[in-house]
N, C-alpha and C positions, 0 to 999 in steps of 0.2 A: 504494500500500500504506500509506504514512504517513498520507494523508488519510483512508483508511478507519479506521485505528486512532484517529486524532483524533476522527472522528465517533463511533466506538464509545465512546470515553472520555467524550465529551460526552453521549451518550445514557445511559451508565451513571450519570453524575453527576446527570442529570435524573431518572432513575428512583430513585436514592437519595433525592433531595429529595422526590419524590412519596411514597416509602415513609414517610419521616419525617412528612410531612403526614397521611397516612392513619392512622398510629399516634397522632398528636395528636388527630385527629377521633374515633378509637375511644376514647381515654381520656376525651374529653369526653362521649361517649355513655354510658360507665360512670357518670360523675358524674350525668348526666341521669336515668339509670335509677334511681339511688339516690334522687335528689330526687323522682322521680315514682313511687316504690314503692307509694304508696297510691292511685294513679290508674291503674287498669288500662289504659285506652286510651292514655294518654301513655307508660306503661311499655312497652306493645307497640310503639309507634312507635319508641322508643329502641332496643328490642331488634332490630327489623327494620332500622333504620338501621345498627346495629352489624354485623349479619349481612351487609348489602350492602357495607359498608366492608371487612369481613374477606375477602369474595370478591374485591374489587378489590385488596386487599393481596396476596392469593395470586397474582393475575395479575401484579402488579408484581414480586413476588419471583421468579416464574418467568422473567420478562424479565431481571431482574438476573442470575440464574444463567446465562442464555444469553449475555449480553454479557460477563460476567466470564470465563466459560469461553473465549469467543472471544478475549478480550484475553490471557489466560494462554497459550493455544495460539500466538498470533501472536508472543509474546515468546520462545518456545522455538526 
């Protein structure tokens, strides 16, 4: 039971780091879109990349919720 909890905590920490990474990449894409606003093809690439990152961020957020809920329940 304790090793499962330790694994869940480790996984949660990794997911939180990944979330932070995706947020930083998304912020970079916003800056790229602003820089490329006069170049339609470059702007489209930045927007598509942002959308992909947003989808991945959503997946990571769902996993974070799952592991967080699991950890909270195991402490009760």
